[in-house]
TIRO-2110 file (N, C-alpha, C; in Angstrom, 1 decimal):
// TIRO-2110
-1.7, -63.8, 12.9, N, 1, A
-1.2, -62.5, 13.4, CA, 1, A
-0.9, -62.5, 14.8, C, 1, A
0.2, -62.0, 15.2, N, 2, A
0.6, -62.0, 16.6, CA, 2, A
0.0, -60.8, 17.4, C, 2, A
-0.1, -61.0, 18.7, N, 3, A
-0.6, -59.9, 19.5, CA, 3, A
0.3, -58.7, 19.5, C, 3, A
1.6, -59.1, 19.5, N, 4, A
2.7, -58.0, 19.5, CA, 4, A
2.6, -57.2, 18.2, C, 4, A
2.3, -57.8, 17.1, N, 5, A
2.2, -57.0, 15.8, CA, 5, A
1.0, -56.1, 15.8, C, 5, A
-0.1, -56.5, 16.4, N, 6, A
-1.3, -55.7, 16.5, CA, 6, A
-1.1, -54.5, 17.4, C, 6, A
-0.3, -54.7, 18.5, N, 7, A
0.0, -53.5, 19.4, CA, 7, A
0.8, -52.5, 18.7, C, 7, A
1.7, -52.9, 17.9, N, 8, A
2.5, -51.9, 17.2, CA, 8, A
1.7, -51.2, 16.1, C, 8, A
0.8, -51.9, 15.5, N, 9, A
-0.1, -51.4, 14.4, CA, 9, A
-1.0, -50.3, 15.0, C, 9, A
-1.6, -50.6, 16.2, N, 10, A
-2.5, -49.7, 16.9, CA, 10, A
-1.7, -48.4, 17.3, C, 10, A
-0.6, -48.6, 17.9, N, 11, A
0.2, -47.4, 18.3, CA, 11, A
0.6, -46.6, 17.1, C, 11, A
1.0, -47.2, 16.0, N, 12, A
1.3, -46.5, 14.8, CA, 12, A
0.1, -45.7, 14.2, C, 12, A
-1.0, -46.4, 14.2, N, 13, A
-2.2, -45.8, 13.7, CA, 13, A
-2.6, -44.6, 14.6, C, 13, A
-2.5, -44.7, 15.9, N, 14, A
-2.8, -43.6, 16.8, CA, 14, A
-1.9, -42.5, 16.6, C, 14, A
-0.6, -42.7, 16.3, N, 15, A
0.4, -41.7, 16.1, CA, 15, A
0.1, -40.9, 14.8, C, 15, A
-0.3, -41.7, 13.8, N, 16, A
-0.7, -41.1, 12.5, CA, 16, A
-1.9, -40.2, 12.6, C, 16, A
-2.9, -40.7, 13.4, N, 17, A
-4.2, -39.9, 13.6, CA, 17, A
-3.8, -38.6, 14.4, C, 17, A
-3.0, -38.7, 15.4, N, 18, A
-2.7, -37.6, 16.2, CA, 18, A
-1.9, -36.5, 15.4, C, 18, A
-1.0, -37.0, 14.5, N, 19, A
-0.2, -36.1, 13.7, CA, 19, A
-1.1, -35.4, 12.7, C, 19, A
-2.0, -36.1, 12.1, N, 20, A
-3.0, -35.5, 11.2, CA, 20, A
-3.8, -34.5, 11.8, C, 20, A
-4.3, -34.7, 13.0, N, 21, A
-5.1, -33.7, 13.8, CA, 21, A
-4.3, -32.4, 14.1, C, 21, A
-3.0, -32.6, 14.5, N, 22, A
-2.2, -31.5, 14.8, CA, 22, A
-1.8, -30.7, 13.6, C, 22, A
-1.5, -31.3, 12.5, N, 23, A
-1.1, -30.6, 11.3, CA, 23, A
-2.3, -30.0, 10.6, C, 23, A
-3.5, -30.4, 10.9, N, 24, A
-4.6, -29.8, 10.2, CA, 24, A
-5.1, -28.5, 10.9, C, 24, A
-4.6, -28.2, 12.0, N, 25, A
-5.0, -27.0, 12.8, CA, 25, A
-4.3, -25.8, 12.1, C, 25, A
-5.1, -24.7, 11.9, N, 26, A
-4.5, -23.5, 11.3, CA, 26, A
-3.4, -22.9, 12.3, C, 26, A
-2.4, -22.3, 11.6, N, 27, A
-1.3, -21.6, 12.4, CA, 27, A
-1.9, -20.4, 13.0, C, 27, A
-1.7, -20.2, 14.3, N, 28, A
-2.2, -19.0, 15.0, CA, 28, A
-1.2, -17.8, 14.9, C, 28, A
0.1, -18.2, 14.8, N, 29, A
1.1, -17.1, 14.7, CA, 29, A
1.1, -16.5, 13.3, C, 29, A
0.8, -15.3, 13.2, N, 30, A
0.8, -14.6, 11.9, CA, 30, A
1.4, -13.2, 12.1, C, 30, A
2.2, -12.8, 11.1, N, 31, A
2.8, -11.5, 11.2, CA, 31, A
1.8, -10.5, 11.1, C, 31, A
1.7, -9.5, 12.0, N, 32, A
0.8, -8.4, 11.9, CA, 32, A
1.6, -7.1, 11.7, C, 32, A
1.1, -6.4, 10.7, N, 33, A
1.8, -5.1, 10.3, CA, 33, A
0.9, -3.9, 10.7, C, 33, A
1.6, -2.9, 11.0, N, 34, A
0.9, -1.6, 11.2, CA, 34, A
1.7, -0.6, 10.4, C, 34, A
1.2, -0.4, 9.1, N, 35, A
2.0, 0.4, 8.2, CA, 35, A
3.3, -0.4, 7.8, C, 35, A
4.4, 0.3, 7.9, N, 36, A
5.7, -0.4, 7.5, CA, 36, A
6.3, -1.2, 8.7, C, 36, A
5.6, -1.3, 9.8, N, 37, A
6.2, -1.9, 11.0, CA, 37, A
5.5, -3.1, 11.4, C, 37, A
6.3, -4.1, 11.8, N, 38, A
5.7, -5.4, 12.3, CA, 38, A
5.5, -5.2, 13.8, C, 38, A
4.3, -5.6, 14.2, N, 39, A
3.9, -5.5, 15.6, CA, 39, A
4.5, -6.7, 16.4, C, 39, A
5.3, -6.4, 17.4, N, 40, A
5.9, -7.5, 18.2, CA, 40, A
5.6, -7.2, 19.7, C, 40, A
5.9, -8.2, 20.5, N, 41, A
5.7, -7.9, 22.0, CA, 41, A
6.6, -6.8, 22.5, C, 41, A
7.7, -6.5, 21.8, N, 42, A
8.6, -5.5, 22.3, CA, 42, A
8.3, -4.1, 21.6, C, 42, A
7.3, -4.0, 20.8, N, 43, A
7.0, -2.8, 20.1, CA, 43, A
7.0, -3.0, 18.6, C, 43, A
7.1, -1.9, 17.9, N, 44, A
7.0, -1.9, 16.4, CA, 44, A
8.5, -2.0, 15.8, C, 44, A
8.6, -2.9, 14.8, N, 45, A
9.9, -3.0, 14.2, CA, 45, A
9.7, -2.9, 12.7, C, 45, A
10.5, -2.1, 12.0, N, 46, A
10.5, -1.9, 10.6, CA, 46, A
11.0, -3.2, 9.9, C, 46, A
10.2, -3.8, 9.1, N, 47, A
10.6, -5.0, 8.4, CA, 47, A
10.3, -5.0, 6.9, C, 47, A
11.1, -5.6, 6.0, N, 48, A
10.8, -5.6, 4.6, CA, 48, A
9.5, -6.2, 4.3, C, 48, A
9.1, -7.3, 5.1, N, 49, A
7.8, -7.9, 4.9, CA, 49, A
6.7, -6.9, 5.0, C, 49, A
6.7, -6.1, 6.0, N, 50, A
5.6, -5.1, 6.2, CA, 50, A
5.7, -4.0, 5.2, C, 50, A
6.9, -3.6, 4.8, N, 51, A
7.0, -2.6, 3.8, CA, 51, A
6.4, -3.1, 2.5, C, 51, A
6.6, -4.3, 2.1, N, 52, A
6.1, -4.9, 0.9, CA, 52, A
4.5, -4.9, 1.0, C, 52, A
4.0, -5.3, 2.2, N, 53, A
2.6, -5.2, 2.4, CA, 53, A
2.0, -3.8, 2.2, C, 53, A
2.7, -2.8, 2.7, N, 54, A
2.3, -1.5, 2.6, CA, 54, A
2.3, -1.0, 1.1, C, 54, A
3.3, -1.4, 0.4, N, 55, A
3.4, -1.0, -1.0, CA, 55, A
2.2, -1.6, -1.8, C, 55, A
2.0, -2.9, -1.5, N, 56, A
0.9, -3.6, -2.2, CA, 56, A
-0.5, -2.9, -1.8, C, 56, A
-0.7, -2.6, -0.6, N, 57, A
-2.0, -1.9, -0.2, CA, 57, A
-2.2, -0.6, -0.9, C, 57, A
-1.1, 0.2, -0.9, N, 58, A
-1.2, 1.5, -1.6, CA, 58, A
-1.4, 1.3, -3.1, C, 58, A
-0.7, 0.4, -3.7, N, 59, A
-0.8, 0.2, -5.2, CA, 59, A
-2.2, -0.3, -5.5, C, 59, A
-2.7, -1.2, -4.7, N, 60, A
-4.1, -1.6, -4.9, CA, 60, A
-5.1, -0.5, -4.8, C, 60, A
-4.9, 0.5, -3.9, N, 61, A
-5.8, 1.6, -3.8, CA, 61, A
-5.8, 2.5, -5.0, C, 61, A
-4.7, 2.4, -5.8, N, 62, A
-4.7, 3.1, -7.1, CA, 62, A
-5.2, 2.2, -8.3, C, 62, A
-5.6, 1.0, -8.0, N, 63, A
-6.1, 0.1, -9.0, CA, 63, A
-5.1, -0.9, -9.6, C, 63, A
-3.9, -0.9, -9.1, N, 64, A
-2.9, -1.9, -9.5, CA, 64, A
-3.4, -3.3, -9.0, C, 64, A
-3.1, -4.3, -9.9, N, 65, A
-3.4, -5.7, -9.5, CA, 65, A
-2.0, -6.3, -9.1, C, 65, A
-1.7, -6.2, -7.8, N, 66, A
-0.4, -6.6, -7.3, CA, 66, A
-0.6, -7.2, -5.9, C, 66, A
0.3, -8.1, -5.6, N, 67, A
0.3, -8.7, -4.2, CA, 67, A
1.6, -8.4, -3.5, C, 67, A
1.6, -8.5, -2.2, N, 68, A
2.9, -8.3, -1.5, CA, 68, A
3.9, -9.3, -1.9, C, 68, A
3.5, -10.6, -2.1, N, 69, A
4.5, -11.6, -2.4, CA, 69, A
5.1, -11.3, -3.8, C, 69, A
4.3, -10.8, -4.7, N, 70, A
4.8, -10.4, -6.0, CA, 70, A
5.9, -9.3, -5.9, C, 70, A
5.6, -8.4, -5.0, N, 71, A
6.6, -7.3, -4.8, CA, 71, A
7.9, -7.9, -4.2, C, 71, A
7.8, -8.8, -3.3, N, 72, A
8.9, -9.5, -2.6, CA, 72, A
9.7, -10.3, -3.6, C, 72, A
9.0, -11.0, -4.5, N, 73, A
9.6, -11.9, -5.4, CA, 73, A
10.2, -11.2, -6.6, C, 73, A
9.7, -10.1, -7.0, N, 74, A
10.2, -9.3, -8.2, CA, 74, A
10.6, -7.9, -7.8, C, 74, A
11.9, -7.8, -7.5, N, 75, A
12.4, -6.5, -7.0, CA, 75, A
12.1, -5.3, -8.0, C, 75, A
12.1, -5.6, -9.3, N, 76, A
11.8, -4.5, -10.2, CA, 76, A
10.4, -4.0, -10.2, C, 76, A
9.5, -4.9, -9.7, N, 77, A
8.1, -4.5, -9.5, CA, 77, A
8.0, -3.4, -8.4, C, 77, A
8.8, -3.6, -7.4, N, 78, A
8.8, -2.6, -6.3, CA, 78, A
9.4, -1.3, -6.8, C, 78, A
10.4, -1.4, -7.6, N, 79, A
11.0, -0.2, -8.2, CA, 79, A
10.0, 0.6, -9.0, C, 79, A
9.3, -0.2, -9.9, N, 80, A
8.3, 0.4, -10.8, CA, 80, A
7.2, 1.1, -10.0, C, 80, A
6.7, 0.4, -9.0, N, 81, A
5.6, 1.0, -8.2, CA, 81, A
6.1, 2.2, -7.5, C, 81, A
7.3, 2.1, -6.9, N, 82, A
7.8, 3.2, -6.1, CA, 82, A
8.1, 4.4, -7.0, C, 82, A
8.6, 4.2, -8.2, N, 83, A
8.9, 5.3, -9.1, CA, 83, A
7.6, 6.0, -9.5, C, 83, A
6.5, 5.3, -9.7, N, 84, A
5.3, 5.9, -10.2, CA, 84, A
4.5, 6.4, -9.1, C, 84, A
4.3, 5.7, -8.0, N, 85, A
3.5, 6.1, -6.9, CA, 85, A
4.2, 6.6, -5.7, C, 85, A
5.5, 6.7, -5.7, N, 86, A
6.4, 7.1, -4.6, CA, 86, A
6.1, 8.4, -4.0, C, 86, A
5.3, 9.3, -4.7, N, 87, A
5.0, 10.6, -4.1, CA, 87, A
3.9, 10.5, -3.1, C, 87, A
3.2, 9.4, -3.0, N, 88, A
2.2, 9.2, -2.0, CA, 88, A
2.8, 9.1, -0.6, C, 88, A
2.3, 9.9, 0.3, N, 89, A
2.9, 10.0, 1.7, CA, 89, A
3.0, 8.6, 2.4, C, 89, A
2.1, 7.7, 2.0, N, 90, A
2.0, 6.4, 2.7, CA, 90, A
3.2, 5.5, 2.3, C, 90, A
3.9, 5.9, 1.2, N, 91, A
5.1, 5.1, 0.7, CA, 91, A
6.4, 5.7, 1.1, C, 91, A
6.4, 6.8, 1.9, N, 92, A
7.7, 7.4, 2.2, CA, 92, A
8.7, 6.5, 2.8, C, 92, A
8.3, 5.7, 3.7, N, 93, A
9.3, 4.7, 4.3, CA, 93, A
9.6, 3.5, 3.5, C, 93, A
8.6, 3.0, 2.8, N, 94, A
8.7, 1.8, 2.0, CA, 94, A
9.5, 2.0, 0.7, C, 94, A
9.4, 3.2, 0.2, N, 95, A
10.0, 3.5, -1.1, CA, 95, A
11.2, 4.5, -1.0, C, 95, A
11.8, 4.5, 0.2, N, 96, A
12.8, 5.6, 0.5, CA, 96, A
13.8, 5.8, -0.6, C, 96, A
14.4, 4.7, -1.2, N, 97, A
15.4, 4.8, -2.2, CA, 97, A
14.9, 4.9, -3.6, C, 97, A
13.6, 4.7, -3.8, N, 98, A
13.1, 4.6, -5.2, CA, 98, A
12.1, 5.7, -5.6, C, 98, A
11.7, 6.5, -4.6, N, 99, A
10.6, 7.5, -4.8, CA, 99, A
11.2, 8.6, -5.6, C, 99, A
10.3, 9.5, -6.1, N, 100, A
10.7, 10.6, -6.9, CA, 100, A
11.6, 11.6, -6.2, C, 100, A
11.4, 11.7, -4.9, N, 101, A
12.3, 12.6, -4.1, CA, 101, A
13.7, 12.1, -3.9, C, 101, A
14.0, 10.9, -4.4, N, 102, A
15.3, 10.3, -4.2, CA, 102, A
16.3, 10.8, -5.4, C, 102, A
15.7, 11.4, -6.4, N, 103, A
16.4, 11.8, -7.6, CA, 103, A
16.9, 13.2, -7.5, C, 103, A
17.9, 13.6, -8.2, N, 104, A
18.4, 14.9, -8.2, CA, 104, A
17.4, 15.8, -9.0, C, 104, A
17.2, 17.0, -8.6, N, 105, A
16.3, 17.9, -9.3, CA, 105, A
16.8, 18.2, -10.7, C, 105, A
15.8, 18.4, -11.6, N, 106, A
16.1, 18.7, -13.0, CA, 106, A
16.5, 20.2, -13.1, C, 106, A
17.6, 20.5, -13.8, N, 107, A
18.0, 21.9, -13.9, CA, 107, A
17.7, 22.5, -15.2, C, 107, A
END
């Protein structure tokens, strides 16, 4: 074994160990929502992600077994929840086009 080969092996091993340490750290950046709005350094911004979170929170408060990712992945799940629970004031922004008040009154 040559000394030059050992040096490359040690450097490679050190790089792998460093990469493993860095990638095992949890991500500190996480989207924070306040109702339908994402909290940013510039203020609150309405985002579909936070709206889906809000729909899931409200649906779970009524006993539904649903997650925000399920609502995002299955658009008809959002429609279903909004049509049934859309009268809840907490869903006014999230279910704007699907809630019961979006339909024409029955004559």
